[in-house]
C-alpha positions in Angstrom: 55.5 99.3 -35.1 60.0 99.6 -35.4 61.5 101.7 -37.2 63.4 99.0 -39.5 60.4 97.7 -40.9 58.7 101.6 -41.7 61.7 102.2 -43.3 61.2 99.0 -45.9 57.4 99.3 -46.0 54.6 101.0 -44.4 51.1 100.2 -45.1 48.6 102.2 -42.9 45.3 101.5 -42.2 45.2 98.7 -44.8 42.2 96.5 -44.1 39.6 99.3 -43.9 41.0 101.7 -46.4 40.9 99.2 -49.4 37.5 99.7 -49.4 37.5 103.3 -50.3 36.9 104.2 -53.9 36.7 108.2 -54.0 39.9 110.0 -53.8 41.9 111.7 -51.3 42.7 114.9 -51.3 45.7 117.0 -49.5 44.9 119.6 -47.2 48.0 121.6 -47.4 47.1 124.5 -44.8 47.2 121.8 -42.2 50.0 119.8 -43.6 53.8 120.9 -43.5 57.6 119.8 -44.1 59.5 121.1 -41.1 62.9 120.4 -39.2 62.6 118.6 -36.1 65.0 118.7 -32.9 68.9 119.1 -33.7 69.0 117.0 -36.9 65.7 115.7 -37.7 62.4 116.1 -40.3 59.2 116.1 -39.5 56.6 115.4 -42.2 52.8 116.2 -41.4 50.2 115.3 -44.1 46.4 116.2 -43.5 44.6 114.1 -45.8 40.1 114.2 -46.8 40.0 110.5 -45.8 42.2 107.3 -44.8 44.0 105.2 -47.7 46.7 102.5 -47.9 50.1 104.0 -47.7 53.9 103.2 -47.0 56.9 104.9 -47.0 60.8 103.9 -47.4 64.1 105.4 -48.0 66.1 105.4 -51.4 69.5 106.5 -52.3 71.6 108.2 -55.0 70.5 110.8 -54.2 69.3 110.5 -50.4 65.4 110.7 -50.5 62.3 109.6 -48.6 59.6 108.2 -51.1 55.7 107.7 -49.4 53.1 106.2 -51.9 49.6 106.4 -51.2 46.6 104.8 -52.9 45.1 107.5 -54.9 45.7 110.9 -53.1 45.2 114.2 -55.0 48.6 116.0 -54.5 47.5 119.1 -57.1 47.9 121.6 -54.1 51.3 120.3 -52.9 53.3 123.5 -53.9 50.9 125.4 -51.1 51.9 123.1 -48.4 54.6 124.6 -45.9 57.9 123.6 -46.7 60.8 125.1 -44.3 63.5 122.1 -43.4 66.8 122.9 -44.1 67.5 119.2 -44.8 64.8 118.9 -48.0 66.4 120.2 -51.3 63.3 119.2 -53.6 60.3 117.8 -53.3 58.2 116.6 -55.8 54.2 114.8 -56.0 51.7 113.5 -58.0 51.0 109.9 -59.9 53.3 107.0 -59.8 51.3 104.4 -61.4 47.8 103.2 -62.0 45.6 104.5 -58.5 49.3 105.1 -56.4 50.5 108.4 -55.9 54.1 109.6 -54.6 55.7 112.1 -52.7 59.2 112.3 -52.9 61.6 114.5 -51.0 64.9 114.7 -51.9 67.2 115.1 -48.9 71.0 116.6 -47.9 72.3 113.6 -46.6 71.3 110.1 -44.7 68.3 109.8 -42.9 66.0 107.1 -41.3 62.7 106.5 -40.4 62.6 106.8 -36.8 58.7 106.9 -36.7 55.9 106.7 -38.8 51.8 106.5 -38.4 48.5 107.6 -39.4 45.5 109.1 -37.0 42.3 108.8 -38.4 38.7 110.4 -37.1 39.3 113.8 -38.8 40.1 112.5 -42.3 43.6 110.6 -41.9 46.7 112.9 -40.5 50.2 110.9 -41.1 53.3 112.1 -39.5 56.6 110.5 -40.6 59.7 111.4 -38.6 63.2 111.2 -39.8 66.6 111.4 -37.8 70.3 111.7 -38.9 71.7 108.2 -40.0 75.2 106.9 -40.3 75.9 106.1 -44.1 75.7 102.4 -43.6 72.4 102.4 -41.5 70.7 104.4 -44.5 72.6 102.4 -47.2 71.3 98.9 -45.6 67.5 100.8 -45.3 67.8 101.6 -48.9 68.7 98.4 -50.1 65.8 97.0 -48.9 64.3 95.3 -51.6 60.3 96.0 -52.9 57.9 93.7 -51.8 56.3 90.9 -54.6 54.3 92.6 -57.0 55.3 96.2 -56.3 58.8 96.1 -57.6 59.1 97.7 -61.2 59.5 95.6 -64.7 63.3 95.1 -64.9 65.0 96.1 -68.5 65.3 92.8 -70.6 68.3 91.8 -72.6 68.6 92.4 -76.0 67.0 89.6 -78.5 67.3 88.9 -81.9 64.6 90.0 -83.7 62.9 88.2 -86.5 63.3 89.9 -90.4 59.9 89.2 -91.3 57.1 91.3 -93.3 53.8 93.0 -92.0 53.3 96.3 -90.3 56.3 98.4 -88.8 55.6 98.4 -85.2 56.3 101.9 -83.5 56.5 102.8 -79.8 55.3 105.9 -79.0 56.6 107.5 -75.8 54.9 110.5 -74.4 57.4 112.0 -71.9 57.0 112.8 -68.5 54.1 112.2 -67.0 52.3 111.5 -63.3 54.8 112.4 -60.6 56.7 113.8 -63.4 55.1 116.6 -65.4 58.4 117.7 -67.3 58.1 121.7 -68.4 55.6 123.7 -66.9 53.6 126.8 -68.6 50.3 126.9 -66.3 48.0 125.7 -67.4 49.8 123.4 -69.9 51.9 120.7 -68.7 54.9 118.9 -70.8 53.3 115.7 -69.9 49.7 116.4 -70.7 50.7 118.0 -74.1 52.7 115.0 -75.1 50.4 112.5 -74.4 47.5 114.2 -76.2 49.8 114.6 -79.6 51.0 110.8 -78.8 47.2 109.8 -79.5 47.6 112.4 -82.3 50.2 110.6 -83.9 49.0 107.4 -82.9 45.8 107.8 -84.9 48.1 108.9 -88.1 49.9 105.9 -88.0 46.9 103.8 -87.6 45.1 105.5 -90.4 48.1 104.8 -92.9 47.7 100.9 -92.6 51.5 100.5 -92.5 52.3 100.7 -89.0 51.2 98.7 -85.7 51.3 101.2 -82.7 52.3 100.6 -79.0 52.6 103.2 -76.4 54.7 103.6 -73.0 51.9 105.1 -71.5 48.3 105.8 -72.3 47.0 108.0 -69.0 48.9 110.2 -66.7 51.1 107.9 -65.1 54.8 108.0 -63.9 56.7 105.3 -66.3 60.3 105.0 -65.4 62.9 105.5 -68.3 64.0 102.3 -68.4 60.5 100.4 -67.8 60.0 102.6 -71.1 62.5 100.2 -73.2 61.2 97.3 -71.5 57.7 98.3 -72.4 58.9 99.1 -76.0 60.6 95.5 -76.5 57.3 93.6 -74.8 55.9 95.2 -77.5 57.7 93.8 -80.3 58.9 97.5 -81.2 60.9 98.1 -84.3 61.3 101.8 -83.7 61.1 103.9 -80.8 59.4 107.3 -80.6 60.0 109.7 -77.7 58.1 112.7 -78.0 58.7 116.0 -75.8 58.5 119.5 -75.3 61.0 121.0 -73.5 61.7 124.3 -71.8 65.1 126.1 -71.7 66.4 128.4 -69.1 69.2 130.1 -70.7 68.9 131.5 -74.5 66.5 131.1 -77.0 65.1 127.6 -78.4 62.9 127.7 -81.1 61.3 124.9 -83.5 61.7 121.0 -83.4 64.9 119.2 -82.5 65.7 115.6 -83.0 68.0 113.7 -80.7 70.3 110.5 -81.2 72.0 109.0 -78.3 75.9 110.1 -78.0 78.5 109.5 -75.2 79.3 113.5 -76.1 76.4 115.9 -76.0 76.6 117.9 -79.2 76.0 121.0 -77.3 75.5 121.9 -73.5 71.7 122.4 -74.1 71.4 119.0 -75.3 73.8 117.6 -72.2 71.0 119.8 -69.6 68.2 118.6 -71.3 69.6 114.9 -71.0 70.6 115.0 -67.2 67.4 117.0 -66.3 65.6 113.8 -67.7 67.4 111.8 -65.7 67.2 113.7 -62.8 63.7 113.7 -62.8 64.0 109.7 -62.5 65.7 110.0 -59.8 63.4 112.6 -58.1 60.8 110.7 -58.6 62.4 107.5 -56.7 63.4 105.3 -59.3 67.6 105.4 -59.2 68.9 104.2 -62.9 72.3 104.2 -62.4 72.8 100.1 -62.8 71.1 100.3 -66.3 73.8 99.6 -68.7 75.2 96.5 -66.3 72.0 94.6 -67.1 73.3 94.0 -70.3 76.8 92.7 -71.4 78.9 95.6 -72.7 80.2 93.9 -75.7 76.9 93.1 -76.8 75.3 96.3 -76.1 78.5 97.5 -78.4 77.8 95.0 -80.9 74.3 96.2 -81.1 74.8 99.6 -81.4 77.5 99.3 -84.1 74.0 98.3 -86.4 72.0 100.4 -84.7 73.7 104.0 -84.6 73.5 104.2 -88.4 69.5 103.5 -88.4 69.4 106.2 -86.0 71.2 108.8 -87.8 69.3 107.6 -91.3 66.2 108.1 -88.8 66.8 111.1 -87.7 67.6 112.5 -91.6 64.2 111.3 -92.6 62.5 113.0 -90.0 64.2 116.1 -90.4 63.5 116.2 -94.3 59.8 115.2 -93.2 59.6 118.0 -91.1 60.8 120.4 -93.4 58.8 119.0 -96.4 55.5 120.2 -94.2 56.8 123.5 -93.8 57.2 123.3 -90.2 59.6 125.6 -88.1 63.0 123.4 -86.5 65.8 124.5 -84.4 69.2 126.1 -86.1 70.9 122.7 -85.2 68.0 120.5 -86.0 69.7 117.2 -85.6 71.5 116.8 -82.2 73.0 114.2 -79.8 72.9 113.5 -76.2 72.8 110.9 -73.5 69.1 110.5 -72.8 68.5 107.1 -70.9 65.6 106.3 -72.9 67.5 106.3 -76.2 70.1 103.7 -74.6 68.2 100.3 -76.5 71.5 98.8 -77.8 69.3 97.2 -80.5 66.4 99.1 -81.0 66.4 102.7 -83.3 65.5 105.0 -81.1 65.1 109.0 -81.5 63.9 111.6 -79.0 61.7 114.3 -81.1 61.5 117.3 -79.3 58.5 119.2 -81.0 59.1 122.4 -79.8 60.2 124.2 -76.4 57.6 125.4 -74.2 60.0 128.0 -72.8 59.1 129.9 -76.1 55.7 131.4 -76.6 55.8 130.9 -80.6 56.6 127.2 -80.0 53.8 127.0 -77.3 51.4 128.4 -79.1 51.7 125.9 -82.3 52.2 123.4 -79.4 48.9 123.9 -78.2 47.2 124.1 -82.0 45.1 121.3 -83.0 46.0 122.2 -87.1 49.5 122.3 -86.0 49.9 119.4 -84.3 48.3 117.4 -87.1 51.0 118.7 -89.5 53.6 117.9 -87.3 51.9 114.0 -87.0 51.8 113.7 -90.8 55.5 114.6 -91.0 56.5 111.9 -88.2 54.4 109.5 -90.4 56.1 110.4 -93.5 59.1 110.1 -92.1 58.9 106.6 -90.6 57.6 105.8 -94.0 60.8 107.0 -95.6 63.1 105.4 -93.1 61.3 102.1 -93.4 61.5 102.1 -96.8 65.5 102.8 -97.2 66.2 100.6 -93.8 64.2 97.6 -95.6 66.3 98.2 -98.6 69.5 98.3 -96.9 68.7 95.1 -95.5 67.8 93.6 -99.1 71.4 94.5 -100.0 73.1 93.1 -96.9 71.3 89.8 -97.9 72.7 89.4 -101.2 
């Protein structure tokens, strides 16, 4: 197959492999990422069985993306990776039924050769050659085939101010190929999915909320798609749940983040940058997100939404403290998290605690503590909703 076609889409062994239902496994001892020749890269993967797959390059940063129909990449960290041209490697679930391997590259490369040999399981080999920037840009810009592209962010819509339950959209951070912070055997993605399910139950038991979730399982959901899903669900408030880690200094306790162009401190800026970086490494480029909505319309919408976000943060802070739960010494902060950039949807990011803190990690793993935090979030949302409705009534008079 021609290299130009392979760089856009490769579905190897498609006809027979589609019938397979078992999960293929990576054999790290028989797989590798190495330099090839003077300036190339060789990727060799040994799988337990053949599966449908594809390979392409993306830009911003330059990276190789390989998608597979259900491959267990749990042992990918044991795979030899000695290439000087690969600066980062990540693998895991991407969407339901699909897994993704991403290699971040130190410059422009294109796929020179890609193929799969079957027999003893399946052996996949991809050869990359250094490329000139124009050729790489053209190949990276090849659009996704119909049915594969992720949902695009939608334009803001005017919301009806009707009566009825408040629709809360819960956003368990990270997922799939992006595990978030890790303290083996615990990952932020799995911990926040568990907590989000518990918060959902608490909200529904209260009887005054409808609840939607941006993910119900351990799958990767891009940041802008989370906003699209929230709007499609008719969300009226968006709550993103996290339990991050700070490499330097001591961070303990829950923290509430609202959107701001300038971060409130260096740690908040680093967290926001890492969240966006995780999306890029996972194969999604969000650099054009704000271009999807006219700047003037966004500014007008945020002029109303900004104060609502602040009142939401204040209400949640009061409820968490009333429950007697530990909060960060600066409990309300601001940063440029992409997941908070919906101009018309009140949004907040809740760092429930920091996995880098032994005390916080112990609390996060305690079901009784999570129940108290869930109760605090419910009470905070109820208090905010009452105040928000009262202010709207005043404005209508």
